[in-house]
C-alpha positions as CSV (number, residue, x, y, z in Angstrom):
1,D,-20.7,-1.5,-16.6
2,L,-21.8,-3.9,-13.9
3,P,-23.2,-7.2,-15.0
4,S,-27.0,-7.2,-15.1
5,G,-27.3,-10.8,-13.8
6,T,-26.6,-12.3,-10.4
7,G,-23.1,-13.3,-9.4
8,S,-22.1,-16.9,-9.1
9,K,-19.7,-18.9,-6.9
10,I,-16.4,-19.8,-8.5
11,Y,-14.8,-21.8,-5.7
12,N,-16.0,-24.0,-2.8
13,K,-14.6,-23.6,0.7
14,H,-11.4,-25.5,1.4
15,Y,-11.8,-26.4,5.1
16,A,-14.9,-28.4,6.2
17,T,-15.8,-25.7,8.7
18,P,-14.1,-22.4,7.9
19,T,-14.3,-19.9,10.7
20,Y,-12.8,-17.0,8.8
21,S,-12.2,-16.0,5.2
22,L,-10.7,-12.9,3.5
23,V,-10.4,-11.7,-0.1
24,R,-8.1,-8.8,-1.1
25,W,-6.7,-7.4,-4.4
26,V,-3.1,-6.6,-3.7
27,K,-0.1,-6.0,-6.1
28,S,-2.3,-7.0,-9.0
29,R,-3.0,-10.3,-7.3
30,L,-6.2,-11.8,-5.9
31,M,-5.3,-13.2,-2.5
32,Y,-7.7,-15.4,-0.6
33,A,-7.3,-16.6,3.0
34,E,-9.5,-19.1,4.8
35,N,-8.6,-20.2,8.4
36,Q,-4.8,-20.8,8.3
37,G,-4.5,-21.1,4.5
38,I,-3.5,-18.6,1.8
39,W,-4.3,-18.9,-1.9
40,E,-3.3,-16.8,-4.9
41,I,-6.3,-16.9,-7.2
42,T,-5.2,-16.8,-10.8
43,N,-8.3,-18.3,-12.5
44,I,-11.7,-16.6,-11.9
45,S,-13.5,-19.0,-14.3
46,P,-12.3,-22.4,-13.2
47,S,-13.5,-25.7,-14.8
48,S,-14.1,-27.0,-11.3
49,A,-15.1,-25.3,-8.1
50,T,-12.1,-26.7,-6.3
51,L,-9.6,-24.1,-5.0
52,P,-6.1,-24.4,-6.5
53,T,-3.3,-25.8,-4.4
54,V,-2.8,-23.8,-1.1
55,F,0.0,-21.3,-1.5
56,Y,0.9,-21.3,2.2
57,E,-0.7,-22.9,5.3
58,N,0.3,-21.8,8.7
59,P,1.2,-24.8,10.8
60,D,-0.9,-23.5,13.6
61,G,-4.4,-25.0,13.0
62,D,-6.0,-22.2,15.0
63,W,-4.3,-19.4,13.0
64,R,-6.5,-16.8,11.3
65,W,-5.3,-14.4,8.6
66,T,-6.8,-10.9,9.0
67,D,-5.5,-8.8,6.2
68,F,-3.1,-8.2,3.2
69,A,-1.3,-5.0,2.3
70,D,1.3,-4.3,-0.4
71,G,4.8,-2.8,-0.3
72,P,7.3,-2.0,-3.0
73,T,8.5,-5.6,-3.5
74,S,6.2,-7.5,-1.2
75,I,2.8,-8.6,-0.1
76,Y,2.3,-8.4,3.7
77,A,-0.2,-10.8,5.4
78,S,-1.3,-10.4,9.0
79,G,-2.9,-12.9,11.4
80,Y,-3.2,-14.2,14.9
81,N,-4.0,-17.0,17.3
82,G,-5.1,-16.0,20.7
83,E,-2.5,-13.6,22.1
84,K,0.1,-14.2,19.3
85,S,-0.1,-12.0,16.2
86,Q,2.4,-11.6,13.4
87,I,2.9,-9.9,10.0
88,Y,4.4,-12.0,7.2
89,R,6.3,-10.8,4.2
90,I,5.7,-12.6,0.8
91,G,8.4,-11.5,-1.6
92,V,7.3,-10.7,-5.2
93,T,9.7,-11.0,-8.0
94,S,9.2,-11.0,-11.8
95,D,11.1,-11.9,-14.9
96,Q,10.4,-12.7,-18.5
97,T,8.6,-16.0,-17.5
98,G,6.2,-14.4,-15.0
99,V,5.7,-13.4,-11.4
100,T,6.9,-15.5,-8.5
101,L,5.7,-15.3,-4.9
102,A,8.2,-16.3,-2.2
103,V,7.5,-18.4,0.9
104,P,6.1,-16.1,3.6
105,V,8.5,-15.2,6.4
106,V,7.7,-13.4,9.7
107,V,8.8,-9.8,9.7
108,V,6.9,-8.5,12.8
109,D,6.0,-10.2,16.1
110,M,3.4,-8.1,17.7
111,P,3.5,-7.4,21.5
112,R,1.8,-10.2,23.4
113,G,-2.0,-9.7,23.5
114,E,-2.1,-7.1,20.7
115,N,-3.5,-8.6,17.5
116,V,-3.4,-7.1,14.0
117,I,-6.9,-6.5,12.6
118,S,-6.2,-4.5,9.5
119,M,-3.3,-3.1,7.4
120,Y,-3.1,-0.3,4.8
121,S,-0.2,0.6,2.6
122,Y,0.7,4.3,2.5
123,V,2.9,5.8,-0.3
124,G,4.9,2.6,-0.7
125,S,6.9,3.5,2.4
126,F,4.6,2.7,5.4
127,I,2.1,0.1,6.5
128,I,-0.6,1.5,8.8
129,V,-1.4,-1.3,11.2
130,G,-4.8,-1.4,13.0
131,T,-4.7,-3.6,16.1
132,T,-6.8,-4.6,19.0
133,A,-5.0,-1.8,21.0
134,G,-5.1,1.0,18.4
135,V,-2.9,2.1,15.5
136,R,0.8,1.7,14.7
137,V,2.9,2.7,11.7
138,A,5.4,0.3,10.3
139,K,8.2,1.7,8.1
140,V,9.0,-0.5,5.0
141,E,12.7,-1.0,4.9
142,S,14.7,-1.4,1.6
143,D,15.0,-5.2,2.2
144,G,11.2,-5.6,2.7
145,S,11.4,-5.9,6.4
146,L,9.2,-3.7,8.6
147,T,10.1,-1.5,11.5
148,L,7.1,-1.3,13.8
149,G,6.5,2.0,15.6
150,P,4.8,2.7,18.9
151,L,1.0,3.1,19.3
152,V,0.0,6.4,17.8
153,F,-3.7,6.0,18.7
154,S,-4.7,3.8,21.6
155,E,-8.4,4.3,22.1
156,G,-9.3,0.7,21.2
157,P,-9.5,-1.7,18.3
158,V,-9.0,-0.3,14.8
159,S,-10.4,-2.1,11.7
């Protein structure tokens, strides 16, 4: 059942003037992005409204994260700044002590001027990538890297 009352804010913004924010549930994780920072939200009833320590912050202050998608052993995060767009892989490992997220690494450099807008995981083997130019399909390789295919739809931006 849905709660009968109104919702309430659990965290304040991190940056003084955020220009973009994103929330996604991926691989049983609540991921939050604001401007160039990424957070893994593990507490939805915090004692303070301060976000936890940033998980990863892109060194480019104008970077904007656009989406998250899941793969068999990874979380993928897309973003851009101007004409530069990339997809990062965040490795996910688990053992008896818990789940660990690895430092994000770039697995795809998009063609110059084509920015990733959205991503969707399909059957654990492909990531459908919506871009400013259309749609591409990326194959998820056994090591978690992605092999990006050609544009399969190029009628304009796909969100």
